[in-house]
C-alpha positions as YAML, in Angstrom:
chain: A
units: angstrom
residues:
- id: 1
  name: MET
  ca: [-19.83, -16.62, -2.75]
- id: 2
  name: VAL
  ca: [-18.43, -19.85, -1.31]
- id: 3
  name: ASN
  ca: [-18.50, -22.92, -3.72]
- id: 4
  name: ALA
  ca: [-16.85, -26.38, -3.52]
- id: 5
  name: PRO
  ca: [-14.55, -25.56, -6.52]
- id: 6
  name: GLY
  ca: [-13.44, -22.32, -4.81]
- id: 7
  name: GLU
  ca: [-12.87, -23.82, -1.40]
- id: 8
  name: ARG
  ca: [-10.80, -26.60, -3.03]
- id: 9
  name: LEU
  ca: [-8.48, -24.09, -5.10]
- id: 10
  name: HIS
  ca: [-7.99, -21.79, -1.95]
- id: 11
  name: ASN
  ca: [-6.92, -25.02, 0.19]
- id: 12
  name: LEU
  ca: [-4.51, -26.16, -2.68]
- id: 13
  name: VAL
  ca: [-2.87, -22.37, -2.71]
- id: 14
  name: ALA
  ca: [-2.69, -22.36, 0.99]
- id: 15
  name: ALA
  ca: [-1.35, -25.38, 1.13]
- id: 16
  name: GLY
  ca: [1.40, -24.89, -1.35]
- id: 17
  name: ASP
  ca: [0.16, -27.44, -3.79]
- id: 18
  name: LEU
  ca: [-0.20, -25.13, -6.53]
- id: 19
  name: ASP
  ca: [3.33, -23.83, -6.86]
- id: 20
  name: PRO
  ca: [4.56, -25.61, -10.54]
- id: 21
  name: PRO
  ca: [7.69, -24.43, -11.88]
- id: 22
  name: LEU
  ca: [7.73, -20.81, -13.64]
- id: 23
  name: PRO
  ca: [7.57, -20.69, -17.47]
- id: 24
  name: GLY
  ca: [11.02, -20.46, -18.96]
- id: 25
  name: THR
  ca: [12.62, -22.70, -16.41]
- id: 26
  name: GLY
  ca: [13.00, -25.97, -18.32]
- id: 27
  name: ARG
  ca: [10.36, -27.71, -16.53]
- id: 28
  name: THR
  ca: [7.54, -27.08, -18.53]
- id: 29
  name: TRP
  ca: [6.30, -30.88, -18.34]
- id: 30
  name: GLN
  ca: [6.15, -30.50, -14.69]
- id: 31
  name: ARG
  ca: [4.15, -27.49, -14.52]
- id: 32
  name: TRP
  ca: [1.78, -29.13, -17.00]
- id: 33
  name: GLN
  ca: [1.58, -32.40, -14.88]
- id: 34
  name: THR
  ca: [0.67, -30.25, -11.86]
- id: 35
  name: LEU
  ca: [-2.15, -28.76, -13.69]
- id: 36
  name: ALA
  ca: [-3.36, -31.97, -15.45]
- id: 37
  name: ALA
  ca: [-3.48, -33.78, -12.21]
- id: 38
  name: ILE
  ca: [-5.51, -31.15, -10.66]
- id: 39
  name: THR
  ca: [-8.01, -30.89, -13.66]
- id: 40
  name: ARG
  ca: [-8.35, -34.48, -13.79]
- id: 41
  name: CYS
  ca: [-10.02, -34.25, -10.62]
- id: 42
  name: ASP
  ca: [-11.92, -31.45, -11.16]
- id: 43
  name: THR
  ca: [-12.30, -29.35, -14.45]
- id: 44
  name: VAL
  ca: [-13.41, -26.37, -12.76]
- id: 45
  name: VAL
  ca: [-10.87, -26.23, -10.13]
- id: 46
  name: GLY
  ca: [-8.26, -26.81, -12.94]
- id: 47
  name: ARG
  ca: [-9.39, -24.11, -15.09]
- id: 48
  name: LEU
  ca: [-9.17, -21.62, -12.31]
- id: 49
  name: ALA
  ca: [-5.81, -22.97, -10.87]
- id: 50
  name: GLU
  ca: [-4.40, -22.37, -14.56]
- id: 51
  name: ALA
  ca: [-5.68, -18.81, -14.13]
- id: 52
  name: HIS
  ca: [-3.74, -18.37, -10.81]
- id: 53
  name: CYS
  ca: [-0.71, -20.01, -12.15]
- id: 54
  name: ASP
  ca: [-0.79, -17.76, -15.20]
- id: 55
  name: ALA
  ca: [-1.14, -14.56, -12.69]
- id: 56
  name: VAL
  ca: [1.95, -15.74, -10.67]
- id: 57
  name: ALA
  ca: [3.95, -16.08, -13.50]
- id: 58
  name: ILE
  ca: [2.72, -12.58, -15.33]
- id: 59
  name: LEU
  ca: [3.65, -11.24, -11.98]
- id: 60
  name: HIS
  ca: [7.09, -12.77, -11.78]
- id: 61
  name: GLU
  ca: [8.06, -11.80, -15.49]
- id: 62
  name: LEU
  ca: [6.63, -7.97, -14.67]
- id: 63
  name: SER
  ca: [8.50, -7.84, -11.48]
- id: 64
  name: GLY
  ca: [5.28, -7.02, -10.08]
- id: 65
  name: PRO
  ca: [4.18, -7.83, -6.38]
- id: 66
  name: ARG
  ca: [4.69, -11.43, -5.23]
- id: 67
  name: PRO
  ca: [1.58, -13.26, -4.31]
- id: 68
  name: GLU
  ca: [0.87, -13.44, -0.57]
- id: 69
  name: ARG
  ca: [0.55, -17.51, 0.38]
- id: 70
  name: GLY
  ca: [-3.04, -18.40, 0.45]
- id: 71
  name: ASP
  ca: [-4.36, -15.60, -2.07]
- id: 72
  name: VAL
  ca: [-6.11, -17.02, -5.34]
- id: 73
  name: TRP
  ca: [-5.37, -15.03, -8.29]
- id: 74
  name: GLY
  ca: [-7.35, -14.34, -11.52]
- id: 75
  name: VAL
  ca: [-6.43, -13.00, -15.06]
- id: 76
  name: TRP
  ca: [-9.11, -11.10, -16.41]
- id: 77
  name: ALA
  ca: [-7.95, -9.74, -19.72]
- id: 78
  name: ALA
  ca: [-10.94, -10.55, -22.06]
- id: 79
  name: GLU
  ca: [-11.79, -7.46, -23.85]
- id: 80
  name: PRO
  ca: [-15.01, -6.93, -25.95]
- id: 81
  name: PRO
  ca: [-15.76, -4.10, -27.64]
- id: 82
  name: GLN
  ca: [-18.43, -3.15, -25.06]
- id: 83
  name: PRO
  ca: [-18.21, -2.75, -22.05]
- id: 84
  name: VAL
  ca: [-15.15, -1.32, -21.64]
- id: 85
  name: LEU
  ca: [-13.28, -0.84, -18.27]
- id: 86
  name: GLN
  ca: [-11.47, 2.52, -17.85]
- id: 87
  name: ALA
  ca: [-8.60, 3.38, -15.74]
- id: 88
  name: VAL
  ca: [-8.20, 6.84, -14.72]
- id: 89
  name: PRO
  ca: [-5.25, 8.52, -13.05]
- id: 90
  name: ASP
  ca: [-6.20, 10.17, -9.94]
- id: 91
  name: GLY
  ca: [-2.89, 11.32, -8.61]
- id: 92
  name: HIS
  ca: [-2.09, 8.28, -6.59]
- id: 93
  name: GLY
  ca: [-2.31, 5.72, -9.28]
- id: 94
  name: TYR
  ca: [-5.49, 4.79, -11.18]
- id: 95
  name: ARG
  ca: [-9.24, 4.26, -10.23]
- id: 96
  name: LEU
  ca: [-11.22, 1.64, -12.32]
- id: 97
  name: ASP
  ca: [-14.68, 2.41, -13.46]
- id: 98
  name: GLY
  ca: [-16.89, 0.35, -15.54]
- id: 99
  name: ARG
  ca: [-17.79, -3.34, -15.96]
- id: 100
  name: LYS
  ca: [-15.38, -6.19, -17.15]
- id: 101
  name: PRO
  ca: [-17.09, -9.50, -18.58]
- id: 102
  name: TRP
  ca: [-15.88, -12.75, -18.39]
- id: 103
  name: CYS
  ca: [-14.14, -12.78, -15.23]
- id: 104
  name: SER
  ca: [-13.29, -16.71, -14.08]
- id: 105
  name: GLY
  ca: [-13.49, -16.86, -10.24]
- id: 106
  name: ALA
  ca: [-15.18, -13.50, -10.20]
- id: 107
  name: SER
  ca: [-16.44, -14.04, -6.27]
- id: 108
  name: ILE
  ca: [-13.78, -16.80, -5.70]
- id: 109
  name: CYS
  ca: [-10.39, -15.00, -6.30]
- id: 110
  name: ASP
  ca: [-8.72, -12.70, -3.65]
- id: 111
  name: ARG
  ca: [-6.78, -10.69, -6.50]
- id: 112
  name: ALA
  ca: [-6.89, -10.37, -10.10]
- id: 113
  name: LEU
  ca: [-4.55, -9.17, -12.98]
- id: 114
  name: VAL
  ca: [-7.07, -6.74, -14.96]
- id: 115
  name: THR
  ca: [-6.88, -5.26, -18.05]
- id: 116
  name: ALA
  ca: [-8.35, -1.66, -18.53]
- id: 117
  name: ARG
  ca: [-8.26, 1.27, -20.92]
- id: 118
  name: VAL
  ca: [-6.17, 4.34, -20.15]
- id: 119
  name: GLY
  ca: [-7.20, 6.60, -22.80]
- id: 120
  name: ALA
  ca: [-6.56, 4.69, -25.78]
- id: 121
  name: GLU
  ca: [-4.18, 2.31, -24.54]
- id: 122
  name: ARG
  ca: [-4.65, -0.67, -22.59]
- id: 123
  name: ALA
  ca: [-2.80, -1.58, -19.29]
- id: 124
  name: LEU
  ca: [-2.60, -4.13, -16.77]
- id: 125
  name: PHE
  ca: [-3.41, -3.89, -12.98]
- id: 126
  name: ALA
  ca: [-2.97, -6.04, -10.02]
- id: 127
  name: ILE
  ca: [-6.29, -5.53, -7.91]
- id: 128
  name: ASP
  ca: [-7.08, -6.41, -4.61]
- id: 129
  name: LEU
  ca: [-10.67, -7.65, -4.92]
- id: 130
  name: ALA
  ca: [-11.66, -7.05, -1.30]
- id: 131
  name: ASP
  ca: [-11.84, -3.37, -2.38]
- id: 132
  name: PRO
  ca: [-15.73, -2.37, -1.49]
- id: 133
  name: GLY
  ca: [-15.92, -0.60, -5.07]
- id: 134
  name: ILE
  ca: [-15.42, -3.93, -6.82]
- id: 135
  name: ARG
  ca: [-18.43, -6.06, -7.03]
- id: 136
  name: ALA
  ca: [-19.08, -9.45, -8.94]
- id: 137
  name: VAL
  ca: [-22.31, -9.47, -10.83]
- id: 138
  name: PRO
  ca: [-24.17, -12.84, -10.47]
- id: 139
  name: GLY
  ca: [-26.00, -14.47, -13.36]
- id: 140
  name: THR
  ca: [-24.10, -12.55, -15.98]
- id: 141
  name: TRP
  ca: [-22.52, -15.40, -17.74]
- id: 142
  name: HIS
  ca: [-24.76, -19.03, -18.39]
- id: 143
  name: ALA
  ca: [-22.35, -22.18, -18.88]
- id: 144
  name: VAL
  ca: [-23.74, -25.11, -17.97]
- id: 145
  name: GLY
  ca: [-20.33, -27.15, -17.80]
- id: 146
  name: MET
  ca: [-18.69, -24.50, -16.02]
- id: 147
  name: ALA
  ca: [-20.88, -22.62, -14.12]
- id: 148
  name: ALA
  ca: [-19.24, -23.31, -10.78]
- id: 149
  name: SER
  ca: [-16.15, -21.26, -12.23]
- id: 150
  name: ASP
  ca: [-18.08, -18.11, -11.24]
- id: 151
  name: SER
  ca: [-17.14, -16.62, -14.55]
- id: 152
  name: GLY
  ca: [-19.47, -13.48, -14.78]
- id: 153
  name: ALA
  ca: [-19.12, -9.60, -15.09]
- id: 154
  name: VAL
  ca: [-17.60, -7.86, -12.41]
- id: 155
  name: ASP
  ca: [-18.39, -4.04, -11.62]
- id: 156
  name: PHE
  ca: [-15.81, -1.34, -10.58]
- id: 157
  name: ASP
  ca: [-17.43, 1.80, -9.44]
- id: 158
  name: GLY
  ca: [-15.00, 4.25, -10.04]
- id: 159
  name: ARG
  ca: [-13.57, 4.21, -6.38]
- id: 160
  name: SER
  ca: [-11.83, 0.90, -7.06]
- id: 161
  name: SER
  ca: [-8.00, 1.24, -6.48]
- id: 162
  name: GLY
  ca: [-5.63, 0.36, -9.74]
- id: 163
  name: ARG
  ca: [-2.52, 1.39, -8.05]
- id: 164
  name: GLY
  ca: [-0.73, -1.56, -9.13]
- id: 165
  name: ARG
  ca: [-0.41, -0.85, -12.61]
- id: 166
  name: CYS
  ca: [1.83, -3.27, -14.27]
- id: 167
  name: THR
  ca: [2.15, -2.28, -17.82]
- id: 168
  name: GLY
  ca: [1.45, 0.41, -20.19]
...
């Protein structure tokens, strides 16, 4: 799905216009100004831009993979009691299985930080959303003002790679 906010967000990331200072560098005001300027122009793009910047900061703090120029990231960490996304060890990493609700940018993002359950524990995974076992589910979140943020559910079919486990 390509929508206008998604295209604008991809253009910002590709141009390097969405590289505010990381948290903890003493330049919080500059970070906020970058995000506020984007949000003033388009609230949906601002919402998705904030998630992208949060993902970049989280990856940096965890010494995770460095985002490639042009990749738009999301952070999908909401966890209602049901459904539960499971991560099962497969000998090479993890396989994600189940549905993850409330995924902002579900079909806009290229990658996402996703929480899933490993047994009773919650873990964070860096996921490539091009994996054929991952599918955004249209029509699963109805929000009039933020509909273009594409914040629906995403299904993981158990073949989806979760090899990028960031935390336990």
